[in-house]
RODO-839365 format. One record per atom (N, C-alpha, C): residue in one letter; atom name; residue number from 1; z, x, y. Coordinates in pm, 1 decimal. Atoms other than C-alpha are relative to their C-alpha. Example, Ala and Ser with C-alpha at 12.3 -4.5 7.8 and 13.67 -1.06 7.14 Angstrom:
// residues 2
- A;N;1;0.0;89.0;-119.0
- A;CA;1;780.0;1230.0;-450.0
- A;C;1;0.0;90.0;120.0
- S;N;2;-6.0;-82.0;-119.0
- S;CA;2;714.0;1367.0;-106.0
- S;C;2;73.0;-77.0;109.0
// end
This chain:
// residues 184
- M;N;1;-123.5;-17.0;-75.2
- M;CA;1;2661.1;-4025.0;-3603.5
- M;C;1;5.3;138.1;64.3
- E;N;2;-4.8;-136.0;-52.1
- E;CA;2;2609.2;-3649.1;-3554.0
- E;C;2;-75.8;16.2;131.5
- K;N;3;78.8;-16.0;-121.0
- K;CA;3;2360.3;-3706.6;-3273.1
- K;C;3;71.8;-50.9;124.8
- Y;N;4;-76.8;51.5;-113.4
- Y;CA;4;2629.1;-3859.1;-3048.8
- Y;C;4;114.8;93.0;35.4
- I;N;5;-117.7;-71.4;-49.3
- I;CA;5;2888.9;-3688.7;-2835.6
- I;C;5;94.5;-109.3;48.4
- I;N;6;-89.6;111.6;-25.8
- I;CA;6;3189.5;-3918.3;-2826.2
- I;C;6;136.3;51.3;45.6
- D;N;7;-128.1;-33.5;-60.0
- D;CA;7;3494.3;-3879.4;-2606.1
- D;C;7;113.5;-46.1;-92.5
- D;N;8;-111.5;32.9;89.2
- D;CA;8;3806.7;-3867.2;-2828.8
- D;C;8;92.3;-107.0;57.5
- R;N;9;-89.6;97.3;-62.6
- R;CA;9;3994.8;-4081.6;-2577.2
- R;C;9;-38.6;-143.7;-32.3
- I;N;10;42.4;133.9;40.2
- I;CA;10;3790.4;-4381.7;-2692.5
- I;C;10;82.5;-47.4;-119.3
- F;N;11;-77.6;32.7;119.0
- F;CA;11;3996.2;-4367.6;-3012.6
- F;C;11;150.4;5.2;22.6
- T;N;12;-143.4;-22.9;-19.0
- T;CA;12;4333.0;-4266.2;-2870.2
- T;C;12;60.7;-78.3;116.3
- T;N;13;-49.9;71.4;-117.5
- T;CA;13;4360.3;-4465.8;-2546.7
- T;C;13;30.7;-145.1;-34.6
- D;N;14;-35.1;140.7;13.6
- D;CA;14;4544.7;-4795.4;-2557.5
- D;C;14;-69.0;-74.6;113.8
- F;N;15;74.1;72.2;-103.3
- F;CA;15;4348.3;-5063.0;-2372.4
- F;C;15;-17.9;-145.9;-38.1
- S;N;16;25.2;143.0;15.8
- S;CA;16;4340.8;-5439.8;-2334.6
- S;C;16;-7.3;-61.1;139.1
- C;N;17;22.6;49.1;-135.9
- C;CA;17;4191.8;-5577.4;-2014.9
- C;C;17;67.4;-135.2;20.9
- N;N;18;-57.7;127.0;-41.3
- N;CA;18;4378.3;-5854.6;-1836.3
- N;C;18;-44.4;-23.1;143.8
- V;N;19;60.8;21.6;-130.9
- V;CA;19;4167.9;-5976.8;-1546.4
- V;C;19;97.0;-66.4;98.1
- L;N;20;-99.2;60.4;-88.9
- L;CA;20;4466.0;-6169.9;-1409.9
- L;C;20;80.7;106.8;72.9
- K;N;21;-73.7;-109.5;-63.3
- K;CA;21;4631.3;-5836.3;-1333.9
- K;C;21;-89.2;86.8;89.1
- C;N;22;86.8;-90.1;-77.5
- C;CA;22;4336.5;-5626.4;-1214.0
- C;C;22;-85.5;-74.6;101.7
- K;N;23;76.8;84.8;-93.2
- K;CA;23;4166.1;-5918.2;-1034.0
- K;C;23;-150.0;29.0;-3.3
- G;N;24;142.7;-28.0;12.8
- G;CA;24;3824.5;-5808.1;-1163.0
- G;C;24;-42.7;125.7;72.4
- A;N;25;24.8;-123.9;-75.4
- A;CA;25;3844.9;-5460.1;-1014.1
- A;C;25;-130.9;69.1;-39.2
- C;N;26;122.0;-69.7;41.6
- C;CA;26;3552.2;-5328.5;-1220.3
- C;C;26;-125.3;-60.6;64.3
- C;N;27;113.2;65.5;-67.6
- C;CA;27;3324.6;-5575.8;-1038.6
- C;C;27;4.4;18.0;151.2
- T;N;28;-19.4;-8.2;-145.2
- T;CA;28;3452.0;-5480.4;-693.3
- T;C;28;45.8;139.3;42.6
- M;N;29;-43.8;-136.3;-28.9
- M;CA;29;3479.5;-5102.1;-671.8
- M;C;29;-68.7;53.2;125.0
- K;N;30;53.0;-42.1;-129.4
- K;CA;30;3431.6;-5001.2;-310.0
- K;C;30;-61.2;139.4;-8.0
- G;N;31;67.1;-129.1;-7.5
- G;CA;31;3181.0;-4721.5;-261.5
- G;C;31;-51.1;54.6;-131.8
- A;N;32;39.5;-51.0;130.9
- A;CA;32;3105.4;-4689.8;-631.3
- A;C;32;-144.8;-31.0;-35.5
- G;N;33;135.3;41.7;34.1
- G;CA;33;2757.7;-4839.9;-617.9
- G;C;33;7.0;-109.8;-104.4
- G;N;34;4.2;106.5;99.6
- G;CA;34;2646.7;-5096.2;-870.1
- G;C;34;8.6;53.7;-141.3
- A;N;35;-8.1;-36.8;141.3
- A;CA;35;2680.0;-5095.5;-1245.4
- A;C;35;-135.1;52.5;-47.9
- P;N;36;126.6;-49.8;56.5
- P;CA;36;2419.2;-4889.2;-1433.9
- P;C;36;-74.3;-111.9;-72.8
- L;N;37;83.3;104.9;56.7
- L;CA;37;2131.2;-5102.1;-1555.3
- L;C;37;-117.1;62.1;-74.2
- L;N;38;117.8;-43.1;74.7
- L;CA;38;1866.8;-5048.6;-1821.0
- L;C;38;-121.8;-75.3;53.3
- E;N;39;121.5;67.3;-47.4
- E;CA;39;1510.8;-5124.3;-1715.4
- E;C;39;-28.9;-124.2;-83.2
- S;N;40;25.1;114.8;87.8
- S;CA;40;1484.2;-5356.5;-2016.5
- S;C;40;86.6;-120.6;36.9
- E;N;41;-87.7;111.0;-37.4
- E;CA;41;1771.3;-5563.5;-1877.1
- E;C;41;-50.3;-75.4;122.8
- T;N;42;48.3;68.9;-120.0
- T;CA;42;1586.4;-5646.3;-1555.0
- T;C;42;-78.8;-125.6;-37.1
- G;N;43;74.7;117.5;45.9
- G;CA;43;1355.6;-5882.6;-1743.3
- G;C;43;92.5;-109.7;-49.3
- Q;N;44;-96.5;98.4;47.8
- Q;CA;44;1649.5;-6050.7;-1911.3
- Q;C;44;69.0;-68.3;118.0
- I;N;45;-67.2;55.8;-117.9
- I;CA;45;1818.7;-6096.6;-1574.8
- I;C;45;-93.6;-95.4;73.4
- K;N;46;95.9;88.7;-66.5
- K;CA;46;1502.7;-6243.3;-1420.7
- K;C;46;-8.4;-134.4;-71.9
- T;N;47;8.5;121.7;80.4
- T;CA;47;1493.3;-6496.2;-1705.2
- T;C;47;117.5;-94.4;25.4
- V;N;48;-120.3;83.0;-17.0
- V;CA;48;1849.7;-6618.3;-1636.4
- V;C;48;41.6;-14.8;146.3
- L;N;49;-37.2;-5.6;-141.7
- L;CA;49;1852.8;-6569.5;-1259.4
- L;C;49;28.2;-137.7;60.0
- K;N;50;-19.2;133.9;-56.3
- K;CA;50;1817.1;-6937.1;-1172.1
- K;C;50;134.0;-58.8;-44.6
- T;N;51;-125.9;54.0;52.8
- T;CA;51;2113.2;-7027.6;-1392.7
- T;C;51;120.4;70.2;60.6
- V;N;52;-118.0;-72.1;-49.2
- V;CA;52;2352.2;-6751.6;-1282.9
- V;C;52;14.6;-10.8;151.6
- S;N;53;-7.5;8.0;-146.4
- S;CA;53;2265.0;-6792.5;-915.5
- S;C;53;81.6;-120.7;46.2
- R;N;54;-81.1;117.6;-35.6
- R;CA;54;2444.4;-7130.3;-918.4
- R;C;54;146.0;36.7;23.7
- Y;N;55;-139.4;-41.7;-14.2
- Y;CA;55;2772.9;-6940.0;-936.1
- Y;C;55;21.9;90.3;122.1
- L;N;56;-9.3;-96.6;-109.6
- L;CA;56;2696.9;-6713.0;-640.9
- L;C;56;1.5;-67.8;135.4
- C;N;57;-2.6;52.7;-137.1
- C;CA;57;2759.9;-6764.5;-271.5
- C;C;57;-140.5;8.9;60.0
- D;N;58;130.0;4.1;-66.5
- D;CA;58;2467.4;-6834.6;-37.9
- D;C;58;-44.6;139.2;45.7
- E;N;59;34.4;-133.0;-50.6
- E;CA;59;2482.7;-6483.7;109.5
- E;C;59;-55.2;90.3;-111.2
- K;N;60;48.9;-82.9;111.4
- K;CA;60;2441.9;-6312.8;-228.5
- K;C;60;-134.6;-50.5;-50.6
- N;N;61;128.3;55.2;43.3
- N;CA;61;2163.0;-6547.9;-330.3
- N;C;61;-112.0;37.8;96.6
- K;N;62;99.8;-38.3;-100.4
- K;CA;62;1981.9;-6471.3;-4.5
- K;C;62;-40.2;146.6;-19.0
- I;N;63;28.7;-142.5;22.7
- I;CA;63;2010.4;-6095.0;-69.1
- I;C;63;-88.4;16.8;-122.7
- I;N;64;79.9;-10.3;123.0
- I;CA;64;1875.8;-6137.0;-421.6
- I;C;64;-142.9;-46.6;25.9
- R;N;65;134.4;52.3;-32.2
- R;CA;65;1581.6;-6346.9;-293.7
- R;C;65;-79.0;98.2;85.6
- E;N;66;71.3;-83.7;-97.2
- E;CA;66;1496.1;-6108.0;-10.4
- E;C;66;-11.0;146.8;-39.8
- E;N;67;-2.5;-143.3;31.4
- E;CA;67;1588.2;-5765.1;-152.1
- E;C;67;-1.6;31.8;-149.4
- G;N;68;-10.4;-22.6;144.0
- G;CA;68;1616.1;-5812.7;-527.8
- G;C;68;143.9;25.5;-40.3
- F;N;69;-135.8;-18.0;51.9
- F;CA;69;1915.7;-5742.9;-748.1
- F;C;69;27.0;141.6;-48.9
- T;N;70;-19.6;-138.0;45.6
- T;CA;70;1866.5;-5372.1;-820.8
- T;C;70;-13.6;99.0;115.2
- D;N;71;19.1;-116.6;-85.3
- D;CA;71;1891.4;-5040.8;-642.5
- D;C;71;-41.3;114.2;-91.2
- G;N;72;42.0;-115.7;78.5
- G;CA;72;1736.6;-4714.8;-757.2
- G;C;72;-114.9;-33.6;-92.4
- S;N;73;106.4;19.8;98.4
- S;CA;73;1486.5;-4673.7;-1037.3
- S;C;73;21.7;93.4;-117.9
- G;N;74;-8.5;-84.1;119.2
- G;CA;74;1445.1;-4524.8;-1383.6
- G;C;74;142.1;15.6;-49.4
- R;N;75;-134.1;-29.4;51.9
- R;CA;75;1761.2;-4354.2;-1505.2
- R;C;75;109.3;-26.3;103.9
- E;N;76;-95.9;24.0;-108.6
- E;CA;76;1926.6;-4423.9;-1168.3
- E;C;76;3.4;-148.1;40.7
- L;N;77;3.6;142.6;-28.4
- L;CA;77;1872.2;-4801.0;-1183.2
- L;C;77;140.8;-58.9;-10.3
- E;N;78;-131.6;63.9;3.1
- E;CA;78;2179.4;-5006.0;-1099.9
- E;C;78;-8.0;-137.1;65.7
- L;N;79;-9.9;128.2;-67.4
- L;CA;79;2281.5;-5354.3;-997.6
- L;C;79;33.9;24.6;145.9
- K;N;80;-29.5;-9.8;-142.4
- K;CA;80;2289.8;-5399.8;-623.5
- K;C;80;146.3;-39.0;21.6
- S;N;81;-134.9;41.4;-38.0
- S;CA;81;2634.2;-5412.9;-468.7
- S;C;81;-6.0;-62.0;139.1
- H;N;82;-5.4;73.3;-126.2
- H;CA;82;2721.5;-5640.2;-179.1
- H;C;82;108.4;62.5;87.0
- N;N;83;-93.8;-65.2;-92.3
- N;CA;83;2888.0;-5474.7;120.9
- N;C;83;60.9;127.0;-59.1
- D;N;84;-45.2;-124.0;63.4
- D;CA;84;2914.4;-5151.8;-82.8
- D;C;84;129.4;-21.1;-77.5
- E;N;85;-122.7;30.7;73.4
- E;CA;85;3179.8;-5320.4;-292.5
- E;C;85;-25.4;-94.5;-116.7
- D;N;86;13.2;99.4;106.6
- D;CA;86;3116.5;-5641.2;-488.7
- D;C;86;-133.7;10.9;-72.4
- C;N;87;124.3;15.3;76.0
- C;CA;87;2862.4;-5661.4;-767.8
- C;C;87;-71.7;-122.5;55.3
- I;N;88;79.7;109.6;-54.8
- I;CA;88;2582.4;-5884.1;-643.7
- I;C;88;11.4;-125.8;-86.3
- F;N;89;-12.7;113.5;91.1
- F;CA;89;2645.6;-6107.8;-948.2
- F;C;89;144.7;-44.7;-21.3
- S;N;90;-139.6;44.5;11.8
- S;CA;90;3020.5;-6146.9;-898.9
- S;C;90;27.5;-113.5;97.7
- F;N;91;-46.0;106.9;-87.5
- F;CA;91;3191.6;-6447.9;-749.7
- F;C;91;152.4;-4.2;-7.3
- R;N;92;-146.5;7.2;-5.4
- R;CA;92;3552.2;-6514.3;-650.9
- R;C;92;47.7;-138.0;-43.2
- E;N;93;-62.2;123.3;44.7
- E;CA;93;3767.9;-6772.3;-819.6
- E;C;93;149.6;25.7;-11.8
- D;N;94;-145.8;-18.6;-0.8
- D;CA;94;4141.6;-6797.7;-754.3
- D;C;94;38.6;145.2;24.6
- G;N;95;-32.1;-137.8;-36.1
- G;CA;95;4139.0;-6448.8;-603.5
- G;C;95;-44.2;104.4;-100.9
- I;N;96;46.4;-91.0;104.6
- I;CA;96;3971.0;-6294.1;-907.7
- I;C;96;-152.1;9.5;5.2
- A;N;97;145.4;-19.5;8.0
- A;CA;97;3621.9;-6142.7;-916.4
- A;C;97;-45.0;-33.1;-141.3
- R;N;98;53.0;44.3;129.9
- R;CA;98;3430.5;-6309.4;-1198.2
- R;C;98;-148.2;34.0;-8.9
- C;N;99;139.8;-33.1;26.0
- C;CA;99;3093.2;-6236.6;-1354.6
- C;C;99;-80.2;-127.6;-22.1
- S;N;100;82.6;120.4;13.5
- S;CA;100;2824.3;-6502.0;-1313.0
- S;C;100;-73.3;-3.2;-134.8
- F;N;101;64.0;-3.6;131.9
- F;CA;101;2652.3;-6383.3;-1632.9
- F;C;101;96.0;-51.7;-106.1
- E;N;102;-97.0;42.1;101.3
- E;CA;102;2966.9;-6423.0;-1839.3
- E;C;102;34.8;-147.3;13.6
- R;N;103;-31.8;141.9;-17.6
- R;CA;103;3045.8;-6760.8;-1686.1
- R;C;103;-108.5;-85.2;-65.2
- A;N;104;111.0;76.9;57.7
- A;CA;104;2700.9;-6891.7;-1778.8
- A;C;104;-8.6;20.1;-151.2
- F;N;105;2.6;-29.5;143.5
- F;CA;105;2717.4;-6720.5;-2121.0
- F;C;105;105.1;-83.4;-73.5
- F;N;106;-107.1;73.2;67.0
- F;CA;106;3053.7;-6874.2;-2212.9
- F;C;106;-13.7;-151.1;17.2
- N;N;107;32.0;142.4;-15.5
- N;CA;107;2934.4;-7210.4;-2079.4
- N;C;107;-121.4;-39.0;-83.8
- K;N;108;114.9;21.1;89.2
- K;CA;108;2646.7;-7173.5;-2331.2
- K;C;108;-126.5;-40.4;75.8
- E;N;109;118.4;26.3;-81.4
- E;CA;109;2388.3;-7188.1;-2051.9
- E;C;109;-105.6;108.6;-17.3
- I;N;110;91.3;-113.0;21.7
- I;CA;110;2233.5;-6846.5;-2131.1
- I;C;110;47.2;78.4;-122.9
- E;N;111;-35.4;-83.5;114.7
- E;CA;111;2228.0;-6599.9;-2421.7
- E;C;111;29.0;145.0;39.2
- F;N;112;-23.7;-135.6;-50.1
- F;CA;112;2243.9;-6281.2;-2211.6
- F;C;112;142.2;5.7;54.5
- R;N;113;-140.6;-0.6;-41.5
- R;CA;113;2614.8;-6197.6;-2181.2
- R;C;113;21.1;70.3;133.3
- K;N;114;-5.5;-79.2;-123.2
- K;CA;114;2589.0;-5929.7;-1910.8
- K;C;114;-60.2;135.5;-31.5
- P;N;115;54.4;-133.4;28.4
- P;CA;115;2443.4;-5579.6;-1869.5
- P;C;115;94.1;78.7;-92.0
- I;N;116;-79.7;-71.7;99.1
- I;CA;116;2559.1;-5350.1;-2147.5
- I;C;116;99.1;96.1;64.9
- S;N;117;-95.1;-91.4;-64.3
- S;CA;117;2719.1;-5104.3;-1904.3
- S;C;117;125.9;-74.5;43.1
- C;N;118;-116.2;82.0;-36.9
- C;CA;118;2946.7;-5385.4;-1785.2
- C;C;118;79.7;-38.7;-124.0
- H;N;119;-65.3;42.9;123.8
- H;CA;119;3020.8;-5502.6;-2138.9
- H;C;119;77.7;114.9;-64.6
- L;N;120;-66.2;-116.8;59.1
- L;CA;120;3113.5;-5149.7;-2251.9
- L;C;120;110.1;60.1;87.6
- F;N;121;-96.2;-62.3;-91.1
- F;CA;121;3325.1;-5065.5;-1946.1
- F;C;121;142.1;-14.0;-53.7
- P;N;122;8.3;-125.1;-73.5
- P;CA;122;3538.0;-4847.4;-1926.2
- P;C;122;-66.8;115.4;-74.4
- V;N;123;78.8;-105.6;64.8
- V;CA;123;3312.3;-4657.1;-2165.5
- V;C;123;-136.2;2.7;67.1
- R;N;124;131.4;-18.9;-60.7
- R;CA;124;2997.8;-4516.4;-2008.8
- R;C;124;-88.3;75.8;-97.2
- I;N;125;100.1;-70.8;79.8
- I;CA;125;2682.5;-4407.9;-2190.5
- I;C;125;-79.5;86.7;95.7
- T;N;126;75.5;-92.3;-83.8
- T;CA;126;2519.7;-4100.3;-2041.3
- T;C;126;-84.5;89.8;-89.6
- G;N;127;83.6;-94.4;73.0
- G;CA;127;2291.8;-3815.8;-2143.8
- G;C;127;-145.4;-42.4;0.9
- K;N;128;143.8;28.9;-2.7
- K;CA;128;1914.0;-3789.8;-2149.5
- K;C;128;-41.5;-95.2;-110.8
- K;N;129;32.7;86.4;114.1
- K;CA;129;1906.0;-3962.1;-2488.6
- K;C;129;98.2;-115.8;-14.0
- R;N;130;-104.4;103.2;6.8
- R;CA;130;2189.4;-4204.6;-2404.7
- R;C;130;86.0;21.3;-124.5
- N;N;131;-74.8;-32.9;121.1
- N;CA;131;2391.5;-4026.7;-2669.8
- N;C;131;140.1;54.1;28.7
- V;N;132;-133.9;-46.2;-36.9
- V;CA;132;2708.3;-3937.7;-2480.4
- V;C;132;82.5;-122.1;38.3
- L;N;133;-90.5;110.7;-29.4
- L;CA;133;2990.5;-4191.2;-2484.1
- L;C;133;128.9;59.8;53.3
- R;N;134;-122.0;-54.6;-58.8
- R;CA;134;3278.0;-4116.9;-2249.6
- R;C;134;82.4;-111.2;62.2
- Y;N;135;-95.2;92.5;-60.3
- Y;CA;135;3584.7;-4299.5;-2130.3
- Y;C;135;11.5;32.4;147.7
- E;N;136;-13.4;-17.7;-144.2
- E;CA;136;3587.6;-4348.5;-1755.2
- E;C;136;135.8;-55.4;42.4
- E;N;137;-136.0;40.4;-34.4
- E;CA;137;3954.8;-4355.0;-1665.5
- E;C;137;8.2;-26.1;150.6
- I;N;138;-13.9;33.4;-141.5
- I;CA;138;4017.3;-4536.3;-1338.6
- I;C;138;137.7;-61.9;24.2
- Y;N;139;-132.7;47.3;-39.1
- Y;CA;139;4336.2;-4623.3;-1158.1
- Y;C;139;12.5;-151.3;-15.5
- E;N;140;-3.1;146.3;3.8
- E;CA;140;4247.4;-4992.6;-1143.2
- E;C;140;23.6;-56.3;-139.8
- C;N;141;-18.6;45.9;138.3
- C;CA;141;4269.8;-5014.1;-1523.8
- C;C;141;136.5;39.2;-57.5
- R;N;142;-131.0;-42.8;51.4
- R;CA;142;4628.7;-4887.2;-1550.5
- R;C;142;73.1;-114.4;-70.7
- D;N;143;-63.3;113.4;66.6
- D;CA;143;4751.2;-5239.3;-1638.0
- D;C;143;-61.6;-26.1;-137.2
- A;N;144;66.8;16.7;129.4
- A;CA;144;4493.6;-5255.4;-1918.3
- A;C;144;52.7;100.9;-100.8
- V;N;145;-57.6;-102.4;87.3
- V;CA;145;4634.3;-4931.6;-2060.9
- V;C;145;140.5;-43.5;-42.5
- D;N;146;-135.3;47.5;32.3
- D;CA;146;4988.8;-5070.5;-2041.2
- D;C;146;-4.4;-117.0;-97.2
- E;N;147;11.4;116.0;88.4
- E;CA;147;4883.3;-5397.3;-2202.6
- E;C;147;-49.9;41.1;-138.7
- G;N;148;45.1;-52.0;128.8
- G;CA;148;4699.5;-5205.7;-2475.5
- G;C;148;116.0;59.9;-78.5
- K;N;149;-119.4;-55.6;66.3
- K;CA;149;5022.9;-5020.0;-2552.2
- K;C;149;88.7;-111.0;-53.6
- E;N;150;-84.2;112.9;41.4
- E;CA;150;5219.2;-5345.1;-2564.3
- E;C;150;-56.5;-71.6;-121.9
- K;N;151;65.8;74.7;108.0
- K;CA;151;4964.9;-5508.0;-2797.1
- K;C;151;-48.2;89.9;-114.2
- N;N;152;46.7;-98.2;98.1
- N;CA;152;4885.2;-5188.3;-2992.0
- N;C;152;-150.3;-14.4;-27.0
- I;N;153;146.4;10.8;9.0
- I;CA;153;4511.6;-5215.1;-2918.6
- I;C;153;-60.0;126.7;59.0
- K;N;154;71.4;-119.0;-46.6
- K;CA;154;4299.6;-4901.2;-2892.5
- K;C;154;-130.8;-43.2;66.8
- L;N;155;123.8;28.4;-71.7
- L;CA;155;3994.4;-4888.7;-2666.7
- L;C;155;-114.6;-29.9;-96.5
- I;N;156;107.1;21.4;98.2
- I;CA;156;3760.8;-4864.3;-2968.6
- I;C;156;5.6;-142.0;-57.6
- D;N;157;-15.2;135.5;53.7
- D;CA;157;3902.2;-5194.3;-3098.8
- D;C;157;-25.9;-105.5;107.0
- F;N;158;25.4;91.0;-110.9
- F;CA;158;3895.7;-5363.6;-2759.2
- F;C;158;-150.7;-16.8;22.1
- L;N;159;144.4;1.1;-26.1
- L;CA;159;3524.8;-5275.6;-2732.8
- L;C;159;-84.8;-31.0;-123.6
- K;N;160;74.0;26.3;124.5
- K;CA;160;3425.3;-5385.8;-3084.3
- K;C;160;-128.1;-81.0;24.6
- D;N;161;118.1;84.6;-22.6
- D;CA;161;3187.8;-5661.2;-2963.9
- D;C;161;-108.9;73.8;76.7
- S;N;162;101.4;-68.5;-80.5
- S;CA;162;3015.7;-5448.9;-2701.0
- S;C;162;-58.0;120.8;-73.4
- M;N;163;51.0;-115.0;77.7
- M;CA;163;2990.4;-5141.2;-2926.2
- M;C;163;-96.7;-49.0;-108.1
- T;N;164;86.9;56.9;103.2
- T;CA;164;2842.5;-5357.1;-3202.4
- T;C;164;-129.5;-50.9;62.8
- R;N;165;119.7;48.9;-70.5
- R;CA;165;2603.5;-5519.2;-2953.6
- R;C;165;-95.2;114.9;31.5
- E;N;166;85.8;-110.7;-41.9
- E;CA;166;2474.5;-5182.0;-2831.2
- E;C;166;-47.8;86.0;-116.4
- F;N;167;32.5;-98.2;103.7
- F;CA;167;2481.1;-4970.2;-3147.3
- F;C;167;-13.7;-58.7;-140.0
- G;N;168;7.1;63.6;130.5
- G;CA;168;2503.1;-5214.4;-3437.5
- G;C;168;131.9;8.1;-75.9
- K;N;169;-123.7;12.1;78.7
- K;CA;169;2772.6;-5310.4;-3685.5
- K;C;169;26.7;125.0;-83.2
- E;N;170;-16.0;-117.6;85.5
- E;CA;170;2709.7;-5012.8;-3915.5
- E;C;170;48.8;120.7;80.6
- F;N;171;-42.3;-109.7;-87.1
- F;CA;171;2743.8;-4762.9;-3630.5
- F;C;171;148.4;-13.9;33.0
- Y;N;172;-139.6;23.4;-37.1
- Y;CA;172;3070.9;-4921.7;-3520.1
- Y;C;172;93.1;26.5;-118.9
- Q;N;173;-83.7;-20.9;118.7
- Q;CA;173;3211.7;-4924.9;-3874.1
- Q;C;173;8.1;148.3;-36.7
- N;N;174;-0.4;-143.8;28.3
- N;CA;174;3107.7;-4562.3;-3930.6
- N;C;174;83.6;77.0;101.9
- L;N;175;-80.0;-61.9;-105.5
- L;CA;175;3265.7;-4465.4;-3601.0
- L;C;175;148.6;-15.5;-30.9
- K;N;176;-139.2;25.2;35.5
- K;CA;176;3593.2;-4625.1;-3707.7
- K;C;176;40.7;82.2;-122.5
- L;N;177;-29.8;-78.2;120.7
- L;CA;177;3576.0;-4455.1;-4050.9
- L;C;177;11.6;148.2;31.0
- K;N;178;-0.1;-141.4;-34.1
- K;CA;178;3494.0;-4116.0;-3907.1
- K;C;178;124.7;39.3;75.1
- F;N;179;-120.6;-31.0;-76.5
- F;CA;179;3781.7;-4132.3;-3664.6
- F;C;179;122.7;-2.6;-91.0
- G;N;180;-116.4;15.6;88.4
- G;CA;180;4021.4;-4239.0;-3943.3
- G;C;180;24.0;118.1;-92.7
- K;N;181;-16.5;-114.4;90.1
- K;CA;181;3962.3;-3918.1;-4143.0
- K;C;181;81.3;108.2;68.9
- P;N;182;-77.9;-108.5;-60.4
- P;CA;182;4207.4;-3633.7;-4089.8
- P;C;182;-90.2;113.7;46.5
- G;N;183;77.5;-111.4;-53.6
- G;CA;183;4075.2;-3347.1;-3878.7
- G;C;183;27.6;129.5;-72.6
- C;N;184;-16.7;-130.6;63.3
- C;CA;184;4044.8;-2981.8;-3978.8
- C;C;184;112.3;76.6;65.1
// end
């Protein structure tokens, strides 16, 4: 636990995403580039590409076929964005941006839920050793903060599944225990 630098706001910020209110804003952030991607995730995406592409419009599928689904390389690797706004893997349904990975995952068509940076959002992992966890506060998530207050859900609790997926159950439990101890 000592090797990580963890933003205190992860424990103190109320947060509960409601996509009906934000309309999938995290998948459609104009000018923000695509979501960070681990090189190891590119192989997983290639494996499920045929399945998730069924949820995408023809234009996005054409871009993926002709240009691929990533931009950058190495530590700067990210999912391609469409028109400098939409994630290349997002689709619209009833005015809401949805994730094709999650749709296929919840339909039990694939086992890859989505890139970890998307699953952990609004927490970002940075640092040369991927050991810095910080809360990325964005205006588009203000309703999630309000809903977290109403439901009394902290960001750390909202992200239990994604934190456990990335760091393991023991890490998550230790993180919760460490935060629960009184400070000096």
